[in-house]
N, C-alpha and C positions, 0 to 999 in steps of 0.2 A: 504494500500500500504506500502510495506517495505521500509525502509530508504535506499537511494542510496548514497554511500559515494564516493566523488571525491577528488583526490589529485590535487591541483592547485599549480604549481611552476612557479612563475613570479617575476622577480626582480624589475619591475617598480611598486612602491607602489600604485600610483593612479590607474593604469590599473588593478593591482591585486585586489584592493578593489572593483572596478567596476564589474569585472568578478565574484568575490565571491558573491557580492550582487545579481547579475543577476541569478546566480545558485541557491541561496537561495530562491529568488522570484519564481523560477520555481519548487521549491519543493525538491531540492537536498541539501545534507550536503556537504559543501566544506571547506577543510582545506588548508590554504594558507601558502606557504613557499617562502622565498626570494632568495634562491640560490640552486644550484644543490646538494651540500653536505647536506644541511638541508632537502631537499626534499627526498633524499635517506634514511636519518635517520628516517624521519617521515613515509616513506613507510613501514619501518620495525616495526613501533609501532602498526599498526593495518592493517586490510585487507581493501583494496579499490576496488571499482567496476570499476573505470576508472581513468586514469591519464591525466591531461592537463599540457603540459610542454612548457615553453618558450624555445627558442633555445639559444639565446645569454644571458648567465648568468655568474656571477662570481663563482670561486672555482671549478665548474663542469658544463659544458654546457649541454644543453638539449639532444644532441646526446649521450654524454657520460652517462648521467643519464639513458636514455632509454636502452642503452646497458647493464648497470648494472641491471636494473629492469628485463630485459629479461633473464638474467642469472639465476634468481630465480623464475620468473613467466612468463611463455610463453603465458598465456591466457589473462591477464588483458589488456583491450583496452588502447592504448596510442594515444593521439592526440597532435601534435605539434602546437604551436601558434608562428608565426614569422613574422617579417617585411621583411624577406628575401624571395623574390618571384622568384629567379632564379630556373630554372628547376633542376640544379645540386644540389641545396639545398634540394629540395623536394625529389630527388632521394636518397640523403644521409639520409634524415629523414626516408624514407621507409626502407632503408637497415638497419637502426638502430633498426627497429622493430615497427615503427609507423603504426597505422591503418588509420590515416588521417593527413593532413597537411593544417591548416587554416592560410591564409595570413592576417596579420593586415594591415589596419583596416578592420573590418568586421561588418556587421549588427547584432544586437542582434537576430533577427528572424532567419537569416541564421545560425548563430552559434548554437542556440538551436536545430534547425532542424537537423543539421549535427550530433550533439551530440546524439540526439534521434536515428538517423539512425544507428550510430555505435553501440549503445547499443542493438538495435533490431537485427542487424546483428550478434552480439556476443552472442545472446540468453541470455542476461544478466538476472541473478537472484540475487536479493539482498541478502546480507549475513546477517544471524541472529547471535546473540551473545550467543547462547545456548552452554552449555558445551558439549552436544552431538555432535553438529556440529564441535566442536573444538577438539574432542578426537582423539588422534593419537596412534595407537597400533603398536608396533614393538618388535619382540622377546618376552621376558617375561615382557615387560614394557608397561605401558599406560601413555601417557603424555597429560595433560590438559593445553594448553597454556594460556587460560584466567585466570586460577587460579595459574599458575606456579607450578603445582603439577606433580610429577613424581612418579608413583606407580610401585613398583617392588616386587620381591619375598621376599625381606628382609626388605623393608621399604616403607612408604608413606611419601615422602619428599616434602617440599615446597622449591622450588628453589629460588635463588635471581633473580631479573629481568634480569641481564646480563646473568646468566646461562640459563634462559628460552629463551631469545632472541637468544643466540648462538645455543641452541639445536633445536629451531624451524627452523633456517637456515640450519643446518646440515640435519635435517629430510626432509626439502623441497628439499635437494640436495642429498639424500641418495644414496650411491653406486656411487657417482660422486664426483669429486674434486671441492671444492669451494675455491676461492683464499683468502689468508689471508687479502689482502687489502680490498676486498669486505666485509668481515666480520667486519673488523675494522670500515669501513665507515658506515655500516648499524647499528652497535650496539653502537659505540662511536661517530660517525660523524668525525672520524679521522683515519689515518692509519700510525701514527708515530711509531718510534722505541719503545717508552715506552708503547704505546697501544699494540704493538705486544707482548711485554713481559707479559702484563696483560692477553692477550688472551691465551698465553701458560698456565698460571696459571689456568684459567677457564677450559681449555681443560683437564688438569690433574685432576681437580675435577670431571668432567663429566665421565672420564675414570673410576675413582674409583666407581662411582655410578653404572656403567654397569658391574662391576667385577663378579656379580653373574650369568651372562649369557655370556659364552665364545664366542658365535656367534656374539656378538655386539662388535665392535671395532672402535676407531677413529684413523685413520692412518695419520701420518704426511708425506706429500709429500714435501720433502726438497726443499725450495726455491719457493714453489708454494702455498700450502695451506693444507687443511685437507679433508679427505674423511671418512664419517660415513658408515661403512660396516654393512649392515642389511640383514639377510636372506630373500630371496624372498619367499612370501607366496605361 
């Protein structure tokens, strides 16, 4: 059986550890984060099969986090965990992109059964870490996110981690605009002015790498974000 990776974002330390242990006992790999910004940053570090998000969290609440995740991944199942049981809260959660909404407190058995049902409904297939699975071809280039390698007509480059993280986000959003703030939060865990200036530097470097293929371009949408233009195959 392939490893199933779950991102758990829960600000209550005791409950977070309990849920993480329960998931591990059930055979899952669970990574625990304590706030919404840390959760978004972690989501960008590797691919997850499912996200479990608390609603009331510092820095970025679960609804905001889900909306950001949905901007870059429309398929990954999202389940909210919340003490808020009002119908309005559940509706907001579903509008934010959730597949289910579990109200605290819950029994371990019910929790795991609902988790399993969501994964079956999503036709979940565990993600393997092979380079072949992670190879992304576009224009005259091939990108290997796991190895940070960008192979083009003129060079075989090993990118920095930040360069690779930004490129992966742009490719996941190719031919569409991705907001500056979202890139900042997913790559640095922050969207401050100084992070924005650093992002501009990395974008300039990536543009230089793509200079050998005039069909590839990173367009700056002023005041909004960036769009990676890639020819449709």
